[in-house]
N, CA, C and O atoms as a GROMACS GRO file, in nm:
protein
  520
    1MET      N    1  -0.134  -6.846  15.516
    1MET     CA    2  -0.257  -6.819  15.587
    1MET      C    3  -0.248  -6.889  15.723
    1MET      O    4  -0.283  -7.006  15.738
    2LYS      N    5  -0.200  -6.815  15.821
    2LYS     CA    6  -0.175  -6.872  15.954
    2LYS      C    7  -0.300  -6.886  16.040
    2LYS      O    8  -0.306  -6.974  16.125
    3ASP      N    9  -0.399  -6.802  16.018
    3ASP     CA   10  -0.521  -6.802  16.099
    3ASP      C   11  -0.639  -6.820  16.004
    3ASP      O   12  -0.658  -6.740  15.912
    4TYR      N   13  -0.717  -6.923  16.027
    4TYR     CA   14  -0.826  -6.956  15.936
    4TYR      C   15  -0.947  -7.000  16.018
    4TYR      O   16  -0.933  -7.075  16.115
    5ALA      N   17  -1.066  -6.953  15.981
    5ALA     CA   18  -1.187  -6.991  16.053
    5ALA      C   19  -1.301  -7.016  15.954
    5ALA      O   20  -1.310  -6.951  15.849
    6VAL      N   21  -1.387  -7.111  15.989
    6VAL     CA   22  -1.505  -7.142  15.909
    6VAL      C   23  -1.624  -7.161  16.002
    6VAL      O   24  -1.608  -7.195  16.119
    7GLU      N   25  -1.741  -7.137  15.948
    7GLU     CA   26  -1.865  -7.163  16.021
    7GLU      C   27  -1.935  -7.280  15.955
    7GLU      O   28  -1.949  -7.285  15.833
    8ILE      N   29  -1.981  -7.374  16.039
    8ILE     CA   30  -2.041  -7.497  15.990
    8ILE      C   31  -2.170  -7.522  16.068
    8ILE      O   32  -2.169  -7.529  16.191
    9ALA      N   33  -2.281  -7.534  15.996
    9ALA     CA   34  -2.409  -7.559  16.062
    9ALA      C   35  -2.412  -7.700  16.120
    9ALA      O   36  -2.370  -7.797  16.056
   10LEU      N   37  -2.462  -7.710  16.242
   10LEU     CA   38  -2.480  -7.841  16.304
   10LEU      C   39  -2.607  -7.905  16.247
   10LEU      O   40  -2.701  -7.836  16.210
   11ARG      N   41  -2.606  -8.036  16.241
   11ARG     CA   42  -2.723  -8.110  16.192
   11ARG      C   43  -2.781  -8.192  16.307
   11ARG      O   44  -2.709  -8.236  16.396
   12TRP      N   45  -2.910  -8.212  16.303
   12TRP     CA   46  -2.977  -8.289  16.406
   12TRP      C   47  -2.914  -8.429  16.416
   12TRP      O   48  -2.899  -8.482  16.526
   13GLY      N   49  -2.878  -8.488  16.303
   13GLY     CA   50  -2.819  -8.621  16.300
   13GLY      C   51  -2.678  -8.627  16.358
   13GLY      O   52  -2.623  -8.736  16.373
   14ASP      N   53  -2.618  -8.512  16.390
   14ASP     CA   54  -2.485  -8.509  16.452
   14ASP      C   55  -2.491  -8.540  16.602
   14ASP      O   56  -2.388  -8.562  16.665
   15MET      N   57  -2.614  -8.541  16.657
   15MET     CA   58  -2.631  -8.565  16.801
   15MET      C   59  -2.622  -8.714  16.833
   15MET      O   60  -2.642  -8.798  16.746
   16ASP      N   61  -2.592  -8.744  16.958
   16ASP     CA   62  -2.590  -8.883  17.002
   16ASP      C   63  -2.704  -8.907  17.101
   16ASP      O   64  -2.787  -8.818  17.123
   17ALA      N   65  -2.710  -9.025  17.159
   17ALA     CA   66  -2.818  -9.061  17.251
   17ALA      C   67  -2.820  -8.974  17.376
   17ALA      O   68  -2.920  -8.969  17.447
   18MET      N   69  -2.710  -8.904  17.404
   18MET     CA   70  -2.702  -8.816  17.521
   18MET      C   71  -2.752  -8.675  17.489
   18MET      O   72  -2.745  -8.586  17.574
   19ALA      N   73  -2.802  -8.655  17.366
   19ALA     CA   74  -2.861  -8.528  17.320
   19ALA      C   75  -2.758  -8.416  17.307
   19ALA      O   76  -2.791  -8.298  17.324
   20HIS      N   77  -2.633  -8.452  17.277
   20HIS     CA   78  -2.533  -8.350  17.245
   20HIS      C   79  -2.449  -8.400  17.128
   20HIS      O   80  -2.459  -8.516  17.088
   21LEU      N   81  -2.368  -8.311  17.076
   21LEU     CA   82  -2.288  -8.344  16.959
   21LEU      C   83  -2.201  -8.466  16.989
   21LEU      O   84  -2.128  -8.469  17.088
   22ASN      N   85  -2.210  -8.567  16.903
   22ASN     CA   86  -2.130  -8.688  16.920
   22ASN      C   87  -1.982  -8.654  16.911
   22ASN      O   88  -1.943  -8.567  16.832
   23ASN      N   89  -1.899  -8.721  16.991
   23ASN     CA   90  -1.757  -8.689  16.995
   23ASN      C   91  -1.690  -8.700  16.858
   23ASN      O   92  -1.597  -8.624  16.829
   24VAL      N   93  -1.734  -8.790  16.775
   24VAL     CA   94  -1.676  -8.804  16.640
   24VAL      C   95  -1.699  -8.678  16.558
   24VAL      O   96  -1.616  -8.644  16.473
   25MET      N   97  -1.809  -8.610  16.582
   25MET     CA   98  -1.842  -8.493  16.502
   25MET      C   99  -1.746  -8.377  16.525
   25MET      O  100  -1.729  -8.294  16.436
   26TYR      N  101  -1.684  -8.369  16.640
   26TYR     CA  102  -1.584  -8.264  16.662
   26TYR      C  103  -1.466  -8.284  16.566
   26TYR      O  104  -1.412  -8.187  16.512
   27PHE      N  105  -1.428  -8.411  16.547
   27PHE     CA  106  -1.322  -8.439  16.451
   27PHE      C  107  -1.368  -8.409  16.308
   27PHE      O  108  -1.288  -8.366  16.225
   28ARG      N  109  -1.496  -8.432  16.280
   28ARG     CA  110  -1.550  -8.398  16.148
   28ARG      C  111  -1.548  -8.247  16.125
   28ARG      O  112  -1.518  -8.202  16.014
   29LEU      N  113  -1.580  -8.170  16.228
   29LEU     CA  114  -1.574  -8.024  16.216
   29LEU      C  115  -1.430  -7.979  16.189
   29LEU      O  116  -1.407  -7.893  16.104
   30MET      N  117  -1.333  -8.037  16.261
   30MET     CA  118  -1.192  -8.003  16.238
   30MET      C  119  -1.151  -8.044  16.096
   30MET      O  120  -1.077  -7.972  16.029
   31GLU      N  121  -1.198  -8.159  16.052
   31GLU     CA  122  -1.166  -8.207  15.917
   31GLU      C  123  -1.221  -8.111  15.812
   31GLU      O  124  -1.151  -8.075  15.717
   32GLU      N  125  -1.345  -8.069  15.829
   32GLU     CA  126  -1.407  -7.977  15.732
   32GLU      C  127  -1.328  -7.847  15.723
   32GLU      O  128  -1.306  -7.795  15.614
   33ALA      N  129  -1.286  -7.793  15.838
   33ALA     CA  130  -1.206  -7.670  15.838
   33ALA      C  131  -1.074  -7.693  15.765
   33ALA      O  132  -1.031  -7.609  15.686
   34ARG      N  133  -1.010  -7.806  15.791
   34ARG     CA  134  -0.881  -7.837  15.728
   34ARG      C  135  -0.896  -7.851  15.576
   34ARG      O  136  -0.814  -7.798  15.501
   35ILE      N  137  -0.998  -7.922  15.532
   35ILE     CA  138  -1.019  -7.943  15.388
   35ILE      C  139  -1.054  -7.812  15.319
   35ILE      O  140  -1.009  -7.788  15.207
   36ARG      N  141  -1.134  -7.728  15.382
   36ARG     CA  142  -1.164  -7.596  15.323
   36ARG      C  143  -1.038  -7.510  15.316
   36ARG      O  144  -1.018  -7.437  15.219
   37TRP      N  145  -0.953  -7.519  15.418
   37TRP     CA  146  -0.825  -7.447  15.418
   37TRP      C  147  -0.738  -7.496  15.303
   37TRP      O  148  -0.681  -7.416  15.230
   38PHE      N  149  -0.729  -7.629  15.287
   38PHE     CA  150  -0.654  -7.685  15.174
   38PHE      C  151  -0.705  -7.628  15.042
   38PHE      O  152  -0.626  -7.587  14.957
   39ALA      N  153  -0.837  -7.627  15.025
   39ALA     CA  154  -0.896  -7.579  14.900
   39ALA      C  155  -0.862  -7.432  14.875
   39ALA      O  156  -0.828  -7.394  14.763
   40GLU      N  157  -0.870  -7.350  14.980
   40GLU     CA  158  -0.837  -7.208  14.963
   40GLU      C  159  -0.691  -7.187  14.927
   40GLU      O  160  -0.656  -7.093  14.856
   41LEU      N  161  -0.605  -7.276  14.976
   41LEU     CA  162  -0.463  -7.268  14.944
   41LEU      C  163  -0.429  -7.333  14.811
   41LEU      O  164  -0.316  -7.325  14.764
   42GLY      N  165  -0.527  -7.399  14.749
   42GLY     CA  166  -0.505  -7.463  14.620
   42GLY      C  167  -0.440  -7.600  14.630
   42GLY      O  168  -0.385  -7.649  14.531
   43PHE      N  169  -0.446  -7.664  14.749
   43PHE     CA  170  -0.387  -7.796  14.766
   43PHE      C  171  -0.481  -7.903  14.713
   43PHE      O  172  -0.603  -7.894  14.729
   44SER      N  173  -0.424  -8.003  14.650
   44SER     CA  174  -0.500  -8.120  14.610
   44SER      C  175  -0.523  -8.205  14.733
   44SER      O  176  -0.435  -8.217  14.819
   45THR      N  177  -0.641  -8.264  14.743
   45THR     CA  178  -0.667  -8.357  14.853
   45THR      C  179  -0.681  -8.499  14.801
   45THR      O  180  -0.722  -8.589  14.875
   46LEU      N  181  -0.647  -8.519  14.676
   46LEU     CA  182  -0.652  -8.652  14.617
   46LEU      C  183  -0.513  -8.716  14.623
   46LEU      O  184  -0.413  -8.647  14.605
   47PRO      N  185  -0.507  -8.846  14.648
   47PRO     CA  186  -0.376  -8.912  14.663
   47PRO      C  187  -0.303  -8.933  14.530
   47PRO      O  188  -0.300  -9.043  14.476
   48ALA      N  189  -0.244  -8.827  14.480
   48ALA     CA  190  -0.165  -8.834  14.357
   48ALA      C  191  -0.052  -8.732  14.367
   48ALA      O  192  -0.072  -8.621  14.418
   49GLY      N  193   0.065  -8.768  14.319
   49GLY     CA  194   0.177  -8.676  14.327
   49GLY      C  195   0.215  -8.648  14.470
   49GLY      O  196   0.246  -8.740  14.546
   50ALA      N  197   0.212  -8.522  14.509
   50ALA     CA  198   0.241  -8.482  14.646
   50ALA      C  199   0.130  -8.389  14.693
   50ALA      O  200   0.079  -8.307  14.617
   51ALA      N  201   0.093  -8.403  14.819
   51ALA     CA  202  -0.016  -8.325  14.877
   51ALA      C  203  -0.010  -8.337  15.028
   51ALA      O  204   0.061  -8.423  15.080
   52PRO      N  205  -0.083  -8.251  15.099
   52PRO     CA  206  -0.084  -8.262  15.244
   52PRO      C  207  -0.166  -8.384  15.288
   52PRO      O  208  -0.263  -8.424  15.223
   53ILE      N  209  -0.124  -8.442  15.401
   53ILE     CA  210  -0.197  -8.555  15.459
   53ILE      C  211  -0.196  -8.539  15.610
   53ILE      O  212  -0.099  -8.489  15.668
   54LEU      N  213  -0.303  -8.580  15.674
   54LEU     CA  214  -0.313  -8.569  15.819
   54LEU      C  215  -0.224  -8.673  15.887
   54LEU      O  216  -0.230  -8.792  15.854
   55ALA      N  217  -0.141  -8.628  15.981
   55ALA     CA  218  -0.053  -8.719  16.055
   55ALA      C  219  -0.099  -8.735  16.200
   55ALA      O  220  -0.071  -8.837  16.262
   56HIS      N  221  -0.167  -8.635  16.254
   56HIS     CA  222  -0.210  -8.640  16.395
   56HIS      C  223  -0.332  -8.551  16.414
   56HIS      O  224  -0.343  -8.445  16.353
   57ALA      N  225  -0.423  -8.597  16.499
   57ALA     CA  226  -0.538  -8.515  16.540
   57ALA      C  227  -0.574  -8.549  16.683
   57ALA      O  228  -0.581  -8.667  16.720
   58SER      N  229  -0.596  -8.447  16.764
   58SER     CA  230  -0.640  -8.468  16.902
   58SER      C  231  -0.745  -8.364  16.936
   58SER      O  232  -0.751  -8.257  16.876
   59CYS      N  233  -0.829  -8.398  17.034
   59CYS     CA  234  -0.937  -8.308  17.071
   59CYS      C  235  -0.962  -8.319  17.221
   59CYS      O  236  -0.968  -8.429  17.276
   60ASP      N  237  -0.978  -8.205  17.286
   60ASP     CA  238  -1.020  -8.197  17.424
   60ASP      C  239  -1.162  -8.142  17.424
   60ASP      O  240  -1.188  -8.033  17.374
   61PHE      N  241  -1.254  -8.218  17.480
   61PHE     CA  242  -1.394  -8.180  17.484
   61PHE      C  243  -1.417  -8.095  17.609
   61PHE      O  244  -1.402  -8.143  17.721
   62VAL      N  245  -1.453  -7.969  17.588
   62VAL     CA  246  -1.462  -7.873  17.697
   62VAL      C  247  -1.606  -7.859  17.747
   62VAL      O  248  -1.630  -7.856  17.868
   63LYS      N  249  -1.700  -7.850  17.654
   63LYS     CA  250  -1.840  -7.825  17.689
   63LYS      C  251  -1.928  -7.893  17.584
   63LYS      O  252  -1.895  -7.892  17.466
   64ALA      N  253  -2.039  -7.952  17.628
   64ALA     CA  254  -2.128  -8.023  17.534
   64ALA      C  255  -2.198  -7.924  17.442
   64ALA      O  256  -2.259  -7.827  17.487
   65MET      N  257  -2.189  -7.950  17.312
   65MET     CA  258  -2.255  -7.867  17.211
   65MET      C  259  -2.385  -7.936  17.170
   65MET      O  260  -2.388  -8.058  17.157
   66THR      N  261  -2.490  -7.858  17.149
   66THR     CA  262  -2.620  -7.915  17.113
   66THR      C  263  -2.676  -7.851  16.987
   66THR      O  264  -2.638  -7.740  16.948
   67TYR      N  265  -2.766  -7.923  16.924
   67TYR     CA  266  -2.841  -7.876  16.807
   67TYR      C  267  -2.961  -7.797  16.857
   67TYR      O  268  -3.014  -7.831  16.962
   68PRO      N  269  -3.007  -7.696  16.787
   68PRO     CA  270  -2.952  -7.638  16.664
   68PRO      C  271  -2.841  -7.538  16.697
   68PRO      O  272  -2.826  -7.493  16.810
   69GLY      N  273  -2.766  -7.506  16.595
   69GLY     CA  274  -2.660  -7.408  16.613
   69GLY      C  275  -2.561  -7.414  16.499
   69GLY      O  276  -2.570  -7.498  16.409
   70THR      N  277  -2.466  -7.324  16.506
   70THR     CA  278  -2.359  -7.317  16.406
   70THR      C  279  -2.226  -7.314  16.480
   70THR      O  280  -2.205  -7.232  16.570
   71ALA      N  281  -2.138  -7.404  16.440
   71ALA     CA  282  -2.004  -7.409  16.501
   71ALA      C  283  -1.910  -7.318  16.424
   71ALA      O  284  -1.919  -7.304  16.302
   72ARG      N  285  -1.820  -7.257  16.497
   72ARG     CA  286  -1.711  -7.179  16.436
   72ARG      C  287  -1.583  -7.253  16.472
   72ARG      O  288  -1.548  -7.267  16.589
   73VAL      N  289  -1.514  -7.299  16.368
   73VAL     CA  290  -1.389  -7.372  16.387
   73VAL      C  291  -1.276  -7.281  16.343
   73VAL      O  292  -1.273  -7.232  16.230
   74ARG      N  293  -1.182  -7.258  16.434
   74ARG     CA  294  -1.067  -7.172  16.404
   74ARG      C  295  -0.941  -7.255  16.419
   74ARG      O  296  -0.922  -7.324  16.519
   75GLN      N  297  -0.855  -7.247  16.319
   75GLN     CA  298  -0.726  -7.314  16.328
   75GLN      C  299  -0.616  -7.211  16.306
   75GLN      O  300  -0.626  -7.123  16.220
   76ILE      N  301  -0.511  -7.226  16.385
   76ILE     CA  302  -0.398  -7.133  16.379
   76ILE      C  303  -0.271  -7.215  16.361
   76ILE      O  304  -0.244  -7.308  16.438
   77VAL      N  305  -0.194  -7.181  16.260
   77VAL     CA  306  -0.065  -7.246  16.239
   77VAL      C  307   0.027  -7.204  16.352
   77VAL      O  308   0.052  -7.085  16.373
   78THR      N  309   0.078  -7.304  16.426
   78THR     CA  310   0.164  -7.275  16.539
   78THR      C  311   0.311  -7.309  16.513
   78THR      O  312   0.400  -7.258  16.580
   79ARG      N  313   0.334  -7.397  16.415
   79ARG     CA  314   0.472  -7.434  16.383
   79ARG      C  315   0.477  -7.491  16.242
   79ARG      O  316   0.393  -7.572  16.203
   80VAL      N  317   0.576  -7.447  16.166
   80VAL     CA  318   0.601  -7.503  16.033
   80VAL      C  319   0.738  -7.569  16.037
   80VAL      O  320   0.839  -7.503  16.062
   81GLY      N  321   0.740  -7.698  16.012
   81GLY     CA  322   0.865  -7.772  16.009
   81GLY      C  323   0.911  -7.799  15.867
   81GLY      O  324   0.857  -7.742  15.772
   82ARG      N  325   1.010  -7.885  15.853
   82ARG     CA  326   1.064  -7.919  15.721
   82ARG      C  327   0.956  -7.978  15.630
   82ARG      O  328   0.946  -7.942  15.512
   83SER      N  329   0.875  -8.069  15.685
   83SER     CA  330   0.771  -8.134  15.604
   83SER      C  331   0.635  -8.133  15.674
   83SER      O  332   0.538  -8.187  15.620
   84SER      N  333   0.626  -8.072  15.791
   84SER     CA  334   0.500  -8.074  15.866
   84SER      C  335   0.457  -7.933  15.905
   84SER      O  336   0.536  -7.839  15.906
   85VAL      N  337   0.330  -7.923  15.937
   85VAL     CA  338   0.274  -7.800  15.993
   85VAL      C  339   0.184  -7.841  16.109
   85VAL      O  340   0.103  -7.933  16.097
   86GLU      N  341   0.199  -7.771  16.221
   86GLU     CA  342   0.118  -7.799  16.339
   86GLU      C  343   0.018  -7.685  16.355
   86GLU      O  344   0.052  -7.568  16.337
   87MET      N  345  -0.106  -7.722  16.390
   87MET     CA  346  -0.210  -7.622  16.409
   87MET      C  347  -0.285  -7.645  16.538
   87MET      O  348  -0.310  -7.760  16.576
   88SER      N  349  -0.320  -7.538  16.606
   88SER     CA  350  -0.410  -7.547  16.721
   88SER      C  351  -0.549  -7.512  16.670
   88SER      O  352  -0.564  -7.430  16.578
   89LEU      N  353  -0.650  -7.574  16.729
   89LEU     CA  354  -0.788  -7.552  16.686
   89LEU      C  355  -0.876  -7.520  16.805
   89LEU      O  356  -0.851  -7.565  16.917
   90SER      N  357  -0.979  -7.444  16.779
   90SER     CA  358  -1.082  -7.420  16.879
   90SER      C  359  -1.217  -7.428  16.809
   90SER      O  360  -1.233  -7.386  16.694
   91ILE      N  361  -1.313  -7.482  16.882
   91ILE     CA  362  -1.450  -7.492  16.830
   91ILE      C  363  -1.541  -7.422  16.930
   91ILE      O  364  -1.539  -7.451  17.049
   92GLU      N  365  -1.620  -7.329  16.878
   92GLU     CA  366  -1.716  -7.257  16.961
   92GLU      C  367  -1.845  -7.245  16.883
   92GLU      O  368  -1.850  -7.283  16.766
   93ARG      N  369  -1.948  -7.193  16.945
   93ARG     CA  370  -2.074  -7.166  16.876
   93ARG      C  371  -2.073  -7.020  16.830
   93ARG      O  372  -2.016  -6.934  16.897
   94THR      N  373  -2.135  -6.994  16.717
   94THR     CA  374  -2.139  -6.855  16.669
   94THR      C  375  -2.224  -6.767  16.760
   94THR      O  376  -2.204  -6.646  16.766
   95ASP      N  377  -2.320  -6.827  16.831
   95ASP     CA  378  -2.403  -6.748  16.922
   95ASP      C  379  -2.341  -6.733  17.061
   95ASP      O  380  -2.401  -6.671  17.149
   96GLU      N  381  -2.221  -6.790  17.082
   96GLU     CA  382  -2.146  -6.774  17.206
   96GLU      C  383  -1.999  -6.752  17.175
   96GLU      O  384  -1.915  -6.833  17.213
   97PRO      N  385  -1.967  -6.642  17.106
   97PRO     CA  386  -1.827  -6.620  17.069
   97PRO      C  387  -1.736  -6.615  17.191
   97PRO      O  388  -1.770  -6.556  17.294
   98GLY      N  389  -1.621  -6.678  17.178
   98GLY     CA  390  -1.523  -6.679  17.284
   98GLY      C  391  -1.541  -6.788  17.387
   98GLY      O  392  -1.458  -6.802  17.476
   99VAL      N  393  -1.649  -6.866  17.378
   99VAL     CA  394  -1.673  -6.976  17.472
   99VAL      C  395  -1.628  -7.106  17.404
   99VAL      O  396  -1.693  -7.152  17.310
  100PRO      N  397  -1.519  -7.165  17.450
  100PRO     CA  398  -1.470  -7.287  17.385
  100PRO      C  399  -1.556  -7.408  17.419
  100PRO      O  400  -1.587  -7.433  17.536
  101TYR      N  401  -1.592  -7.483  17.316
  101TYR     CA  402  -1.662  -7.610  17.334
  101TYR      C  403  -1.564  -7.725  17.317
  101TYR      O  404  -1.583  -7.833  17.374
  102ALA      N  405  -1.459  -7.702  17.239
  102ALA     CA  406  -1.353  -7.802  17.222
  102ALA      C  407  -1.228  -7.731  17.175
  102ALA      O  408  -1.233  -7.625  17.112
  103THR      N  409  -1.115  -7.790  17.208
  103THR     CA  410  -0.987  -7.743  17.157
  103THR      C  411  -0.914  -7.864  17.100
  103THR      O  412  -0.939  -7.978  17.141
  104GLY      N  413  -0.824  -7.839  17.008
  104GLY     CA  414  -0.754  -7.952  16.948
  104GLY      C  415  -0.622  -7.913  16.887
  104GLY      O  416  -0.580  -7.798  16.890
  105ARG      N  417  -0.559  -8.014  16.832
  105ARG     CA  418  -0.429  -7.998  16.768
  105ARG      C  419  -0.423  -8.094  16.651
  105ARG      O  420  -0.462  -8.210  16.662
  106THR      N  421  -0.372  -8.045  16.538
  106THR     CA  422  -0.350  -8.133  16.423
  106THR      C  423  -0.209  -8.110  16.369
  106THR      O  424  -0.150  -8.003  16.385
  107VAL      N  425  -0.157  -8.214  16.307
  107VAL     CA  426  -0.030  -8.206  16.236
  107VAL      C  427  -0.056  -8.257  16.095
  107VAL      O  428  -0.108  -8.368  16.076
  108VAL      N  429  -0.020  -8.177  15.998
  108VAL     CA  430  -0.035  -8.212  15.857
  108VAL      C  431   0.106  -8.221  15.798
  108VAL      O  432   0.193  -8.139  15.828
  109VAL      N  433   0.126  -8.321  15.714
  109VAL     CA  434   0.257  -8.346  15.653
  109VAL      C  435   0.244  -8.338  15.501
  109VAL      O  436   0.145  -8.382  15.443
  110TRP      N  437   0.345  -8.279  15.438
  110TRP     CA  438   0.353  -8.282  15.292
  110TRP      C  439   0.400  -8.422  15.255
  110TRP      O  440   0.506  -8.466  15.299
  111TYR      N  441   0.321  -8.492  15.175
  111TYR     CA  442   0.342  -8.634  15.151
  111TYR      C  443   0.361  -8.663  15.003
  111TYR      O  444   0.282  -8.619  14.919
  112ASP      N  445   0.465  -8.737  14.972
  112ASP     CA  446   0.493  -8.782  14.835
  112ASP      C  447   0.430  -8.919  14.818
  112ASP      O  448   0.481  -9.019  14.870
  113TYR      N  449   0.318  -8.925  14.747
  113TYR     CA  450   0.244  -9.050  14.732
  113TYR      C  451   0.322  -9.154  14.652
  113TYR      O  452   0.308  -9.273  14.679
  114ALA      N  453   0.400  -9.113  14.556
  114ALA     CA  454   0.478  -9.209  14.476
  114ALA      C  455   0.587  -9.274  14.561
  114ALA      O  456   0.608  -9.395  14.553
  115ALA      N  457   0.655  -9.196  14.643
  115ALA     CA  458   0.763  -9.248  14.727
  115ALA      C  459   0.710  -9.312  14.855
  115ALA      O  460   0.779  -9.393  14.918
  116GLY      N  461   0.587  -9.276  14.895
  116GLY     CA  462   0.529  -9.332  15.015
  116GLY      C  463   0.587  -9.276  15.144
  116GLY      O  464   0.593  -9.346  15.244
  117CYS      N  465   0.629  -9.148  15.140
  117CYS     CA  466   0.688  -9.089  15.260
  117CYS      C  467   0.672  -8.937  15.256
  117CYS      O  468   0.636  -8.878  15.154
  118SER      N  469   0.700  -8.875  15.371
  118SER     CA  470   0.693  -8.730  15.377
  118SER      C  471   0.803  -8.669  15.292
  118SER      O  472   0.903  -8.734  15.260
  119ALA      N  473   0.783  -8.544  15.256
  119ALA     CA  474   0.880  -8.471  15.174
  119ALA      C  475   0.883  -8.327  15.223
  119ALA      O  476   0.786  -8.280  15.284
  120PRO      N  477   0.992  -8.256  15.198
  120PRO     CA  478   0.996  -8.114  15.238
  120PRO      C  479   0.887  -8.034  15.167
  120PRO      O  480   0.849  -8.063  15.054
  121TRP      N  481   0.838  -7.932  15.236
  121TRP     CA  482   0.740  -7.843  15.174
  121TRP      C  483   0.802  -7.780  15.049
  121TRP      O  484   0.914  -7.730  15.056
  122PRO      N  485   0.734  -7.781  14.936
  122PRO     CA  486   0.783  -7.704  14.822
  122PRO      C  487   0.786  -7.556  14.864
  122PRO      O  488   0.697  -7.510  14.935
  123PRO      N  489   0.887  -7.480  14.820
  123PRO     CA  490   0.899  -7.340  14.863
  123PRO      C  491   0.772  -7.257  14.842
  123PRO      O  492   0.736  -7.177  14.928
  124ALA      N  493   0.703  -7.275  14.730
  124ALA     CA  494   0.582  -7.197  14.704
  124ALA      C  495   0.471  -7.233  14.802
  124ALA      O  496   0.396  -7.146  14.844
  125VAL      N  497   0.461  -7.360  14.838
  125VAL     CA  498   0.359  -7.404  14.934
  125VAL      C  499   0.393  -7.353  15.073
  125VAL      O  500   0.307  -7.302  15.145
  126ARG      N  501   0.519  -7.367  15.110
  126ARG     CA  502   0.564  -7.320  15.242
  126ARG      C  503   0.536  -7.170  15.259
  126ARG      O  504   0.493  -7.126  15.366
  127ALA      N  505   0.559  -7.094  15.155
  127ALA     CA  506   0.534  -6.949  15.161
  127ALA      C  507   0.389  -6.918  15.190
  127ALA      O  508   0.358  -6.820  15.257
  128ARG      N  509   0.296  -7.002  15.138
  128ARG     CA  510   0.153  -6.976  15.159
  128ARG      C  511   0.106  -7.013  15.299
  128ARG      O  512   0.009  -6.956  15.348
  129ILE      N  513   0.174  -7.107  15.365
  129ILE     CA  514   0.128  -7.147  15.498
  129ILE      C  515   0.200  -7.075  15.611
  129ILE      O  516   0.155  -7.080  15.725
  130GLU      N  517   0.311  -7.008  15.581
  130GLU     CA  518   0.385  -6.938  15.686
  130GLU      C  519   0.327  -6.802  15.715
  130GLU      O  520   0.378  -6.730  15.801
   0.00000   0.00000   0.00000
């Protein structure tokens, strides 16, 4: 599943003193999209055995988002490596399709919790993300 998008309602409590979405909340929106993607792919998000883990996250804030509204977070797999997958992300409002409010990048690694290090993607998992 190379292209994945979710819609997430903004909450009044997500705002900061400047009356726009707090910068931390953009990372929360990206996290929610990533965790929902994991769930749809059948990945465990609990630290046992082997599972994906976040290795990198970055965000460029393009335009201030305000409450009320619904964010649309889209992530696209841009590269699959031996043990990692890189994704580009965009966040927009559902009432302003195509207008970017933030863009980002994440890297997720297949992680062996027992060994404490990354591991190659299992073939069945790799097939689902490519």
